[in-house]
N, C-alpha and C positions, 0 to 999 in steps of 0.2 A: 504494500500500500504506500503510494507516494503522496507526501504532503505537498500541498500547493504553497507557493511563496507567501501569500497573505497569512496562511495558517502558521507557517514557520515563523514569520515576523511576530504574530500574536503570541506564540509560545515563548519566543525569545524575549519579548517585552515583559513577560511575567517575572523573568529571572533578573532581579536587581541585586546589587551588592548586599543589601539588607537581607533579602531572601536567601542568598547564598551563604551568608554568615550564620543565619538561623539554622539552615539545613545542616551545616557542618557541626554546629553545637548539638543539634538533635542526634546526629549520627554518633558523635562522641559520647553523649550521655547514654545512648543505647549500648554501645560497646562496653562502657564502664559498668553499667548495671548488669549486663549479661555476665561479665567476669566476676562481679561481686556475688551474684546469685549462684554461679558455679562453685565458688569458694564456700559459700554457706551450705550448699548441698553436700559437698565433700566432707565438711566438718560434721554435719548431721549424720552422714553414713558412718564416719569413724566413731562418733559417739555411740550410735546404736550398736555397732560391732563391739565396742568396749563393754557396754551394759550387757549385751548378749553373753559375752565371755564370763562376766561376773555371775550371771544367772546359771550358766552351765556349771561353774564351780560349785555353786550352792546345791544344784540338783544332783551332781555326782557325789557330793558329801565324802570326799576322799579323807578328810580329817576325822570324820565321825562325830563332829560336834554340832551338826545341824538337826533341827527337829523335823518331824513329819510334816507339819503344816508349812514350814518354811520351804522344804523341798517341793511339796505339792504346789505351792504358790509359784515357785521358780519354774516348775514344769509348765504351768498354765501360761506364764509370761513368755517362756520360750516358744510355746505354740503360737501365741499371739504375734510375737516377732516374726515367726515363720510365715504367718498368713499375711501380715502387713508389709513386710520388707522382702521383696524378691531376691535381693542379694544375700539374704540370710536363710532362705528357705531350705537349701540343701544342707546347710550346717545344722539347722533345727531338726531336720529329719535324722541326720547322723547322731546328734546328741540324744534325741528321744529313743532311737533304736538301741543305742548303747545303754542307756538307763533302763530300758525295758529288759534288755538281756541280762544285765547285772542283777536286777530285782528278781527275775525268774530263776536265776541260778542260786539265789539265797532263799532260805526258808523262813526268815524272820518276818513277822507280820508287817512291820513298817516297810520293809523292802518290797513285799508283795503289793502293798498299797501304792507305793511310789511307782512300781512297774505298771500297775493297772492305770494309774493316772497318765504315765508316759504313753501307754498304748492308746488310751482314749484321745490324747492330744495328737498322736501320730495319725490316727484315723481322720482327724479334722483338717490335717494339712493337705494341700493340693499335691498332686504327683508331678507337677511341672513348676518351672521357675518363672513363668510369665507373670506380669502384673495382674492383680485381681481387679477387675472392673465391677461395677455394680451388677451387671448382668451375668458375671461369672461367679459371684459369691455363693450362689445356692448349689 
């Protein structure tokens, strides 16, 4: 599509130094905001990964000084992280499978309850690592 000379002249008359400076300022603000949002997103992902690791330590109870309710709550939060954060979903599955296996290998009542909670949360986790949209949640 070829523009006629009057149309070209009309379009060029719209571009004044003031408009050009404003356009440059808008583009600069957009680039800066995009970089800042990427930095915030990265920090958020790192923080959620750190909290996930802390919850996994509580749920595994390697030291033996965690209570049943604390471990069960940690398992529920691990499952929630797995559902909400696609980058932690495979890690959540792995942790819950490990806790379930440890609990099934032991015969203590608390271990069996923790293994049962881990199995229930594992059933609620999706088998894929895609983001969950509103229509995929059910």
